[in-house]
MARPA-604110 format. One line per field, with one value per residue (C-alpha): residue in one letter; chain; x, y, z. Coordinates in steps of 0.1 Angstrom, whole numbers, plus 2048, in hexadecimal, padded with zeros to 3 digits. Example, Ala and Ser with C-alpha at 12.3 -4.5 7.8 and 13.67 -1.06 7.14 Angstrom:
% residues 2
residuo <- A, S
cadena <- A, A
X <- 87B, 889
Y <- 7D3, 7F5
Z <- 84E, 847
//
This chain:
% residues 686
residuo <- M, T, R, R, G, Y, L, D, W, L, R, G, V, A, T, L, L, M, V, E, A, H, T, Y, D, A, W, T, S, A, A, D, K, P, D, L, P, Y, K, A, V, I, A, L, G, G, F, A, A, P, A, F, L, F, L, A, G, V, A, L, A, L, G, S, T, S, V, E, R, S, G, A, S, A, A, E, A, G, A, R, A, R, R, R, G, W, Q, V, F, G, L, A, F, L, F, R, L, Q, A, L, A, I, S, G, G, R, F, P, Q, A, L, F, K, V, D, I, L, N, V, L, G, L, S, M, V, L, V, G, A, L, W, P, L, A, V, S, R, K, G, R, A, V, V, F, I, G, M, A, A, T, F, A, V, L, A, P, V, I, R, S, A, G, W, V, D, A, L, P, D, W, L, E, M, Y, V, R, S, F, Q, G, R, S, S, F, S, L, F, P, W, P, A, F, A, L, V, G, A, M, V, G, A, R, L, S, T, V, T, S, A, D, E, G, A, L, T, K, R, I, G, T, V, G, L, A, L, V, L, A, G, C, A, V, S, L, P, P, P, F, F, D, P, R, A, Y, W, T, E, A, P, A, Y, F, L, I, R, L, A, Y, G, S, L, D, P, A, T, A, V, A, S, L, W, L, L, G, I, D, I, G, I, G, I, A, R, P, R, A, L, P, W, A, T, I, V, L, L, T, F, A, V, V, N, I, L, L, A, R, T, L, F, A, W, L, E, R, W, L, A, Q, R, R, T, R, E, I, L, G, I, L, F, F, L, F, I, L, S, F, Q, L, I, G, P, L, I, A, A, Y, E, H, R, S, I, P, G, S, R, D, L, G, Q, K, L, S, N, A, Q, R, P, L, P, P, G, L, T, A, A, A, I, A, G, P, I, R, S, Q, P, S, S, S, V, V, P, F, V, L, L, L, A, Y, G, I, A, F, L, W, L, L, N, F, R, L, R, A, E, Y, R, G, A, S, F, S, E, S, A, R, R, K, A, L, P, S, G, L, P, A, P, R, P, G, W, N, L, P, G, V, P, G, A, I, A, A, V, F, E, K, E, L, R, Y, L, S, R, S, G, P, M, L, F, T, L, I, V, P, L, F, M, L, A, V, F, R, S, S, G, K, N, E, G, L, L, A, R, T, P, E, L, T, F, P, L, G, A, A, Y, S, L, L, L, L, T, N, L, S, Y, N, N, F, G, A, D, G, G, G, T, Q, F, F, F, A, S, P, V, R, F, R, Q, I, V, M, G, K, N, L, A, H, A, A, V, F, V, L, E, V, G, L, V, W, L, G, T, C, L, L, Y, R, L, P, S, L, G, V, T, I, A, T, L, A, G, I, L, F, V, V, P, I, D, L, A, A, G, N, L, F, S, I, Y, S, P, T, R, I, E, A, G, V, F, G, R, Q, R, A, S, L, T, T, V, L, A, S, F, A, V, R, G, A, L, F, G, V, G, A, L, M, L, W, F, S, R, T, F, E, N, S, W, V, E, L, L, V, L, W, L, P, A, V, F, A, F, A, V, Y, A, F, V, L, D, R, V, D, G, I, A, L, G, H, R, E, N, L, I, S, N, L, R, R, R, E
cadena <- A, A, A, A, A, A, A, A, A, A, A, A, A, A, A, A, A, A, A, A, A, A, A, A, A, A, A, A, A, A, A, A, A, A, A, A, A, A, A, A, A, A, A, A, A, A, A, A, A, A, A, A, A, A, A, A, A, A, A, A, A, A, A, A, A, A, A, A, A, A, A, A, A, A, A, A, A, A, A, A, A, A, A, A, A, A, A, A, A, A, A, A, A, A, A, A, A, A, A, A, A, A, A, A, A, A, A, A, A, A, A, A, A, A, A, A, A, A, A, A, A, A, A, A, A, A, A, A, A, A, A, A, A, A, A, A, A, A, A, A, A, A, A, A, A, A, A, A, A, A, A, A, A, A, A, A, A, A, A, A, A, A, A, A, A, A, A, A, A, A, A, A, A, A, A, A, A, A, A, A, A, A, A, A, A, A, A, A, A, A, A, A, A, A, A, A, A, A, A, A, A, A, A, A, A, A, A, A, A, A, A, A, A, A, A, A, A, A, A, A, A, A, A, A, A, A, A, A, A, A, A, A, A, A, A, A, A, A, A, A, A, A, A, A, A, A, A, A, A, A, A, A, A, A, A, A, A, A, A, A, A, A, A, A, A, A, A, A, A, A, A, A, A, A, A, A, A, A, A, A, A, A, A, A, A, A, A, A, A, A, A, A, A, A, A, A, A, A, A, A, A, A, A, A, A, A, A, A, A, A, A, A, A, A, A, A, A, A, A, A, A, A, A, A, A, A, A, A, A, A, A, A, A, A, A, A, A, A, A, A, A, A, A, A, A, A, A, A, A, A, A, A, A, A, A, A, A, A, A, A, A, A, A, A, A, A, A, A, A, A, A, A, A, A, A, A, A, A, A, A, A, A, A, A, A, A, A, A, A, A, A, A, A, A, A, A, A, A, A, A, A, A, A, A, A, A, A, A, A, A, A, A, A, A, A, A, A, A, A, A, A, A, A, A, A, A, A, A, A, A, A, A, A, A, A, A, A, A, A, A, A, A, A, A, A, A, A, A, A, A, A, A, A, A, A, A, A, A, A, A, A, A, A, A, A, A, A, A, A, A, A, A, A, A, A, A, A, A, A, A, A, A, A, A, A, A, A, A, A, A, A, A, A, A, A, A, A, A, A, A, A, A, A, A, A, A, A, A, A, A, A, A, A, A, A, A, A, A, A, A, A, A, A, A, A, A, A, A, A, A, A, A, A, A, A, A, A, A, A, A, A, A, A, A, A, A, A, A, A, A, A, A, A, A, A, A, A, A, A, A, A, A, A, A, A, A, A, A, A, A, A, A, A, A, A, A, A, A, A, A, A, A, A, A, A, A, A, A, A, A, A, A, A, A, A, A, A, A, A, A, A, A, A, A, A, A, A, A, A, A, A, A, A, A, A, A, A, A, A, A, A, A, A, A, A, A, A, A, A, A, A, A, A, A, A, A, A, A, A, A, A, A, A, A, A, A, A, A, A, A, A, A, A, A, A, A, A, A, A, A, A, A, A, A, A, A, A, A, A, A, A, A, A, A, A, A, A, A, A, A, A, A, A, A, A, A
X <- D1E, D26, D1A, D36, D2B, D47, D3A, D18, D27, D3A, D1A, D0A, D26, D24, CFF, D04, D1E, D07, CEA, D02, D0F, CEC, CDE, CF9, CF9, CD4, CD1, CF1, CED, D00, D13, D21, D2B, D4D, D57, D6E, D55, D3D, D5A, D66, D44, D3F, D62, D59, D38, D4B, D57, D33, D31, D53, D4A, D29, D3B, D57, D3F, D29, D48, D51, D2D, D2B, D4C, D42, D20, D2E, D47, D2B, D17, D35, D3A, D16, D1E, D18, D32, D45, D30, D0F, D1D, D26, D04, CF3, D09, D00, CDB, CDF, CF1, CD6, CBC, CCF, CD2, CAC, CA6, CBA, CA0, C84, C93, C97, C73, C67, C7C, C6E, C4A, C50, C68, C62, C7C, C82, C77, C89, CAA, CA2, C9A, CBB, CD1, CEE, CF0, D02, CE9, CEE, D14, D10, CFA, D11, D2F, D1F, D17, D3C, D48, D30, D3D, D62, D5B, D5C, D7C, D92, D8C, DAA, DAD, DCD, DBD, D9F, DB5, DC8, DA8, D97, DB6, DC0, D9D, D9B, DBD, DB0, D92, DA7, DC2, DA9, D92, DA4, DAB, D87, D76, D8A, D87, D77, D61, D4E, D3F, D2C, D19, CF6, CF3, CE3, D00, D1C, D13, D1D, D3F, D46, D33, D21, D26, D06, CF4, D08, D26, D29, D35, D44, D66, D75, D5A, D57, D7B, D6F, D58, D73, D8C, D70, D6A, D8F, D8E, D6E, D7E, D9B, D85, D71, D91, D9B, D8E, D7D, D9C, DB2, D98, DA1, DC6, DBC, DA5, DC2, DD9, DBF, DBA, DE0, DE2, DC5, DD6, DF6, DE3, DD3, DF6, E04, DE8, DEE, E13, E0D, DF5, E0E, E2F, E4D, E4A, E63, E49, E2A, E0E, DF6, E0B, E08, DF9, E14, E35, E32, E4B, E30, E1A, E37, E3D, E18, E17, E36, E27, E07, E1B, E29, E05, DFF, DF6, E12, E2B, E20, E24, E46, E51, E47, E5C, E7A, E74, E76, E97, EA4, E9A, EAA, ECB, ECA, EC6, EE1, EFA, EF2, F10, F03, EE0, EE6, EF4, EDB, EBF, ECC, ECF, EAD, E9D, EAD, EA1, E7E, E7E, E8B, E6F, E55, E62, E62, E3E, E32, E45, E35, E12, E16, E22, E08, DED, DF9, DFB, DD9, DC8, DCA, DAF, DC6, DDE, DC2, DB7, DDA, DDF, DBC, DC4, DE5, DD3, DB9, DD4, DE6, DC6, DC0, DE4, DDA, DC8, DEA, DF6, DE6, DF4, E17, E17, E0C, E27, E44, E3C, E54, E70, E8D, E99, EBF, ECA, EAA, EBC, ED3, EB6, EB6, EDB, ED6, EB9, ECF, EEB, ED2, EC4, EE6, EE8, EC3, EB8, EB2, ED5, EE6, ED4, EE0, F04, F04, EF8, F0F, F2F, F31, F25, F43, F5A, F5E, F4C, F5D, F4C, F29, F30, F2C, F0B, EFD, F06, EF6, ED7, ED5, EDA, EBB, EA7, EB2, EA8, E86, E82, E8A, E71, E55, E5C, E5B, E3A, E2A, E36, E29, E07, E01, E0E, DF3, DFB, DD9, DCF, DB5, DB5, DAC, DC7, DD6, DC5, DD4, DD3, DB7, DC4, DBE, DA2, D89, D97, D87, D6D, D78, D60, D50, D52, D41, D34, D27, D02, CFE, CEA, CFE, CED, CF3, D17, D1D, D10, D25, D44, D3C, D38, D58, D6B, D5B, D67, D8A, D8E, D82, D9E, D86, D71, D90, D9C, D7E, D89, DA7, D95, D87, DAA, DBA, DA1, DA8, DCD, DC8, DB3, DCC, DEA, DDC, DF2, DD8, DC1, DA3, D86, D6B, D82, D9C, D83, D6E, D84, D69, D55, D71, D65, D40, D47, D60, D46, D2C, D44, D4C, D27, D25, D41, D2D, D10, D1A, D1A, CFC, CE5, CED, CF0, CEE, D03, D22, D0E, D01, CEE, CF7, CDB, CC3, CD3, CC9, CA4, CAC, CBF, CAC, CAF, C99, CA2, CA3, CC0, CD4, CCD, CD6, CF8, CFF, CF5, D0B, D29, D23, D1E, D3F, D51, D42, D4C, D6F, D6F, D61, D7D, D97, D88, D88, DAC, DB5, DA3, DB8, DD9, DD3, DBD, DB5, DA3, D7D, D6C, D57, D37, D3E, D48, D28, D12, D23, D1E, CF9, CF5, D05, CEC, CD0, CDC, CEA, CCB, CB4, CCF, CD3, CAD, CAA, CC8, CB6, C98, CAC, CC1, CA1, C8E, CAC, CC9, CE8, D03, D26, D48, D5D, D7E, D76, D74, D5B, D42, D40, D22, CFE, CE3, CDF, CBC, CCA, CE7, CD0, CB7, CD3, CDE, CBA, CB7, CD9, CD3, CB5, CC7, CE6, CCF, CBF, CE2, CEE, CD0, CD9, CFC, CF0, CD7, CF3, D08, CEB, CDE, D00, D01, CDB, CC1, CB4, CD5, CCD, CAB, CB8, CD4, CC5, C9F, CA6, CBC, C9F, C89, CA3, CA6, C80, C7F, C9A, C88, C68, C78, C8B, C6C, C5D, C7C, C72, C51, C61, C7D, C66, C50, C6D, C81, C7F, C8A, CA6, CB5, CB1, CC2, CDF, CE6, CE8, D0A, D0B
Y <- B3B, B1B, AFC, AE4, AC0, AB1, AC5, AB5, A93, A99, AA5, A84, A6F, A82, A7C, A56, A55, A65, A4E, A30, A3A, A40, A20, A09, A19, A14, 9F1, 9E1, 9CE, 9D8, 9B7, 9BD, 9E2, 9D9, 9C6, 9D5, 9D7, 9ED, A04, A07, A11, A2B, A39, A3D, A4E, A66, A78, A84, AA1, AB0, AAD, ABF, ADC, ADD, ADE, AF9, B0F, B09, B11, B31, B3E, B36, B46, B65, B6A, B67, B82, B99, B95, B9F, BC1, BBD, BC5, BAD, BB8, BB0, B8E, B86, B91, B7A, B5D, B65, B65, B43, B36, B42, B31, B10, B16, B1B, AFC, AE8, AF1, AE9, AC7, AC0, ACB, AB3, A97, A9F, A9D, A7C, A69, A7A, A83, A9A, ABE, AD6, AC2, AB1, AD2, AE2, AC4, AD0, ABD, AC2, ADB, AF2, AF2, AF5, B14, B26, B1D, B2D, B4C, B4D, B4A, B66, B7C, B76, B7B, BA2, BA3, B9E, BA4, B94, B6E, B6C, B81, B6B, B4C, B5A, B63, B41, B2C, B40, B3D, B18, B13, B27, B10, AF1, AFD, B0B, AED, AD7, AF5, B02, AE0, AD7, AFA, AFB, B19, B05, AF0, B0F, B14, B07, AE5, AF3, B0C, AF5, ADC, AF8, AFA, AD4, AB5, A9F, A7A, A6A, A8B, A9E, A97, ABA, ADB, AFC, AF0, AE6, ADE, B00, AFC, AE5, B00, B1A, B05, AFF, B24, B29, B0E, B1D, B40, B31, B1E, B3D, B4E, B34, B2E, B0E, B03, B06, AF9, AD5, ADA, AEE, AD2, AB9, ACE, AD1, AAC, AA7, ABE, AAC, A8A, A97, AA3, A81, A70, A89, A83, A5D, A62, A77, A5E, A41, A4D, A36, A1C, A2D, A29, A15, A24, A20, A38, A55, A6C, A63, A5F, A66, A80, A8E, A97, AAB, ABD, AC5, AD4, AE8, AF4, AFD, B13, B26, B2F, B40, B65, B72, B5A, B64, B89, B83, B6F, B8C, BA2, B8B, B8B, BB1, BB0, B97, BAC, BCB, BB9, BAD, BD1, BDF, BC2, BAA, B94, B8E, B84, B5D, B5B, B73, B5F, B3F, B50, B60, B40, B2E, B49, B46, B20, B26, B3F, B27, B0B, B22, B2D, B09, AFE, B1A, B13, AED, AF2, B0D, AF6, ADC, AF4, B05, AE3, AE6, AFA, B09, B15, B26, B37, B44, B51, B60, B72, B7F, B8B, B9E, BAC, BB8, BC9, BD9, BE5, BFD, C10, C19, C2B, C4C, C4C, C42, C5D, C76, C6B, C69, C82, C9C, C84, C78, C54, C51, C37, C36, C42, C23, C0B, C05, BFC, BE4, BD3, BD0, BBF, BA8, B9A, B93, B6E, B69, B5E, B81, B8D, B6E, B72, B96, B8C, B70, B87, BA4, B8E, B8C, BB0, BBB, BA5, B8E, B6E, B59, B6D, B62, B3C, B3C, B50, B3A, B1A, B28, B31, B0D, B01, B16, B06, AE3, AEA, AF7, AD9, AC1, AD2, AD2, AAE, AA4, AB5, AA6, A83, A84, A92, A79, A5B, A5F, A7D, A88, AAC, AA2, AB3, A93, A82, A61, A42, A37, A15, A13, A11, 9F1, 9FE, A1A, A3C, A4C, A66, A8A, A9D, ABC, ADE, AE3, B06, B0E, B15, B0C, AED, AD2, AD6, AFB, AF6, ADC, AF4, B10, AFA, AEF, B13, B1F, B02, B0A, B2E, B24, B10, B2D, B45, B5E, B60, B64, B7F, B94, B97, BAC, BC3, BDC, BDF, BE4, C00, C11, C10, C1E, C3B, C41, C42, C5B, C76, C90, CA1, C9D, C85, C7A, C65, C80, C9A, C84, C66, C5D, C4E, C35, C1A, C1B, C1E, C01, BEB, BF3, BEA, BC9, BC0, BC7, BAE, B92, B95, B75, B62, B6F, B74, B52, B3B, B1A, B23, B11, AF2, AEC, ACC, AC2, AD8, ABC, AAA, AC6, ABD, A98, A9F, A9B, AC0, ADE, AF4, B12, B03, B00, B24, B2F, B1D, B2E, B50, B4B, B43, B61, B77, B6A, B73, B96, B9B, B91, BA9, BC6, BBF, BC1, BE2, BF0, BE6, BF5, C15, C18, C12, C26, C42, C46, C34, C38, C4A, C36, C47, C3E, C1A, C15, C24, C0E, BEF, BF8, BFE, BDC, BCC, BDC, BD5, BB2, B9F, BAF, BAA, B85, B80, B8F, B7A, B5A, B62, B6A, B4B, B36, B4A, B51, B39, B37, B1C, B29, B18, B1F, B1E, B33, B59, B5A, B43, B57, B6D, B6B, B70, B93, B96, B8D, BA6, BC3, BBA, BB9, BDC, BE9, BD8, BE4, C07, C0A, BFB, C11, C2F, C26, C1F, C42, C52, C3E, C4B, C6F, C6C, C5E, C7C, C94, C85, C7B, C71, C70, C55, C5D, C4F, C2D, C2B, C36, C1D, BFE, BFE, BF8, BDA, BCB, BD0, BC0, BA0, B9D, B9F, B84, B6D, B72, B68, B4B, B3D, B3A, B2D, B08, B0D, B24, B0C, AEE, B01, B0A, AEA, AE0, B03, B05, AE3, AE6, B08, AFE, ADE, AF2, AFA, B1C
Z <- A49, A37, A49, A51, A4E, A63, A81, A7C, A7A, A9B, AAB, AA0, AAE, ACF, AD1, ACA, AE5, AFE, AF5, AF7, B1A, B29, B19, B26, B48, B4C, B3E, B4C, B6C, B8B, B8A, B67, B6C, B7C, B5C, B42, B24, B39, B44, B20, B14, B2F, B29, B04, B0D, B23, B03, AFB, B14, B0B, AE6, AEC, AFE, AE4, AC7, AD8, ADB, AB6, AAB, AC0, AB2, A8E, A94, AA5, A89, A70, A83, A82, A5D, A58, A67, A8C, AA6, ABC, ADA, AC7, ABD, AE1, AED, AD4, AE0, B04, AFC, AEC, B0B, B23, B0D, B10, B36, B38, B24, B3E, B59, B41, B3A, B5F, B65, B4A, B59, B7B, B6E, B5C, B73, B94, BAD, BCB, BC6, BC3, BC4, BA3, B92, B9C, B93, B7D, B5C, B3B, B2E, B4D, B48, B22, B25, B3D, B28, B0A, B1F, B29, B04, AFB, B17, B0C, AE7, AE7, AFC, ADD, AB8, AA7, AA2, AB7, AD2, AD5, AD5, AF3, B05, B00, B07, B25, B34, B2C, B3D, B5B, B5F, B5C, B75, B8F, B8D, BA7, BBD, BBE, BBF, BDF, BEF, C12, C0A, BF0, C0D, C19, BF9, BF5, BE4, BC4, BC1, BCC, BAF, B97, BA7, BAB, BA3, BBD, BBD, BB1, BAB, B90, B79, B6B, B7A, B6F, B78, B60, B46, B35, B2A, B0E, B01, B03, AEF, AD6, AD3, ACC, AB0, AA2, AA1, A8E, A75, A6D, A60, A46, A23, A18, A06, A25, A3E, A37, A3F, A5F, A6C, A66, A7B, A96, A95, A98, AB6, AC6, AC1, ACF, AEE, AF2, AF0, B08, B21, B1E, B23, B42, B50, B4B, B5C, B5E, B7A, B92, BAE, BB7, BA1, BBE, BD3, BBB, BD5, BEF, BDD, BB8, BAC, B94, BB2, BC1, BA1, B9D, BC0, BB8, B96, BA8, BBF, BA1, B97, BB9, BB2, BC9, BB9, B96, B9E, BAD, B8F, B78, B8F, B8B, B65, B65, B78, B5F, B42, B52, B57, B33, B26, B3D, B3C, B1F, B28, B4B, B3F, B3D, B60, B6F, B5F, B70, B92, B90, B85, BA2, BBA, BAC, BB2, BD6, BDC, BCF, BE5, C03, BFC, BF8, C17, C2C, C1F, C25, C49, C50, C44, C5C, C7A, C72, C73, C99, CAA, CC4, CA9, C96, CB6, CBE, C9B, C9B, CBC, CAF, C8F, CA3, CBA, C9B, C8F, CB1, CB2, C96, CB1, CBF, CA0, CAB, CCE, CC1, CA7, CC2, CD9, CC1, CA5, CB2, CBC, CA8, CAD, CA9, C91, C7D, C5E, C60, C61, C3B, C3B, C59, C47, C28, C3B, C4C, C2B, C1B, C28, C1D, BFA, BED, BF8, BEB, BC9, BC7, BCF, BB6, B9A, BA4, BA0, B7A, B77, B8D, B78, B96, B8B, BA6, BC1, BB5, BBB, BE1, BE1, BC6, BD8, BF8, BE5, BD8, BFC, C06, BEA, BF5, C19, C0F, BF8, C14, C2B, C11, C08, C2D, C32, C12, C18, C3C, C31, C16, C29, C42, C58, C66, C69, C83, CA5, CB8, CCC, CC1, CCE, CEE, CFF, D19, D3C, D50, D66, D64, D6F, D8D, D83, D88, D9E, D91, DA1, DC3, DC6, DE9, DE9, DC4, DB9, DA8, D86, D85, D90, D74, D59, D68, D66, D43, D37, D46, D37, D15, D18, D23, D02, CEC, CE2, CD3, CF3, D08, CF0, CF9, D1D, D14, CFB, D15, D26, D04, CFB, D1D, D16, CF3, D00, D1C, D05, CED, CFB, CF9, D13, CFD, CFC, D14, D2A, D2D, D38, D4F, D5A, D73, D56, D4D, D65, D5C, D37, D38, D4B, D31, D14, D26, D26, D01, CFA, D0B, CF2, CE0, D01, D14, CF6, CE7, D05, CF2, CD3, CDF, CE8, CC5, CC0, CE3, CEF, CEA, D08, D1E, D18, D1F, D40, D61, D6A, D64, D46, D5D, D71, D50, D48, D6B, D68, D47, D55, D74, D5D, D48, D66, D74, D54, D55, D79, D70, D53, D69, D82, D67, D5A, D7E, D82, D60, D69, D89, D77, D58, D64, D89, DA5, D9F, DBB, DD4, DC7, DA2, DAC, DC0, DA5, D8A, D9F, DA4, D7F, D79, D91, D7E, D5A, D5D, D6A, D4F, D35, D3E, D3E, D1B, D10, D1D, D08, CE8, CED, CEA, CD0, CB9, CBF, CA9, CA8, CAF, CAC, CCB, CB9, C9A, C9A, C7E, C91, CB1, CA8, CB3, C99, C8A, C99, CBC, CB9, CAE, CCA, CE3, CD9, CDE, D00, D0C, CFF, D15, D33, D2E, D2C, D4E, D5C, D51, D62, D82, D80, D7B, D99, DAF, DA8, DAD, DCE, DDC, E00, E05, E09, DE6, DD9, DE9, DD8, DB7, DB7, DC7, DBE, D99, DA2, DB6, D98, D80, D96, D97, D70, D6E, D86, D73, D52, D61, D70, D4D, D3B, D3E, D2B, D11, D0A, D07, CEF, CD9, CDC, CB8, CAB, CC5, CBD, C97, C95, CAC, C97, C77, C6A, C59
//
């Protein structure tokens, strides 16, 4: 491979720019940095990193082409480029380690800081991975330019995505830069190396005589791109430049163009393109008008999609809206359980009018954009061009309406419309309002009653927790509507009530085995309050027991309505089993709530779970308790109407309450000993 001197000169210039930027940044006083000379010098130094990436791509392409000419395959050339990239990536950590040893810094944060060498190495690995995907010059140009455009387009989307916040800091720095910690990331910096690889692949195919003309053309294209960028950054003064993000027409067009890159929109656009091609083949004379109509229909659909997403984003910013939609989604998922019963009930029935359903749906969509588009295209094909005017005008009216709604939402959003859930600030009343008294529960101390009230108010605000109350009834309805005389509940309906009660207890795992999850960092105030920790735990247990009693009552009512009234013996045995299982279960839950706490978010479905260790342990505890409860139920049926039945049913309940009292008496010391672990885990946001 012939060495190209101009590339070495460009590397030298990039190196000087890098040294210049770091030198002036280090030796310029803070008072002089706002001045124009310093800003100009730093702006000039900003070309160094893109130049390094671009030249690395050029060199990799030239080197890979040289390897292929020596007889190696494209895969071998790509593997060699990847190895070189991993070497540079490893040198980045070696450089950070050397800087840490000389200059000091926080370990390991300083070691994992993302710098130009990290991005350069991974960019070279990417170029090496893409190299074998195409063999021809044009094919490689398409691959590299397409991937570079992908990085450039996705950069603002990914860097502002919410899921990036959940990544660890050392990994998040590779996705987006941190102010004051890193200036480089994988979005969009590898695009420079990909463009360089495209240029290098082109340079490798020309002769020495033609290389000068090619470099001039490349320079001309680069200059045109610079001028185009400057022209885009300096729009005509139709608006206040400071209001770009609120009123600039360019922002609206960018948002609209971004909508056209949505995967669903892109697929639908290809579908419309196929329709247009088909019309052109079948009726060439109708192609120009069909193209105009289909293009208008595509714009209307893009406006509709952007409008829906903009308004949904506004509505989903409210916690209650998210909960309602989440509940509807889970009801939709649970409704799939009804498919079997519905098929069993209607598989041998014929529904009159079902054959006309397609025609009815076709008539219903005629005044909508798809129907109007079809009518507008069909007019010229049927030699009735005047009949397509009204549908096309109505299609335009739909587009104008969607445009107005989208413009209304965007202007409100970027003129200060807040997505916050907090209420607007209100004027303070002229006098302090009278304090609202808390609940007064007969025979319950005030501290326990206050915690009891707080827990129930927390639960009433949590849609996911309220959703769990209907799940047992829903499952009973599913089993009842199966339409078959098979299954456990069909053969032994007496077990419906005890099985429903056991299932209800399982649904309360995230409550009873993670008592302080919803309190989060506020748990520290429990330790500062002038009450014993056991009183706080008793208040929570009382609230959870009340929820469970309500759930059992609903299960009993559902059993009576859907199956049959449980016998007195089964009801008494089930209640006795509850009195045995619940105290021990609450005692175990109190211990796990202290030893293995997990923060939960009351309004988010994905943040309702206790820790995995706690869930597995709860299954083991409840498995043992349910086994003893099943034995109690069997003994009650065996020794029915005898004094042995009383001993079998009620002695375990006495033992269970003794275990609960034993654990509760030691809760204060256990909580105090694990205070730091409890507070730190509950303040952590996963």
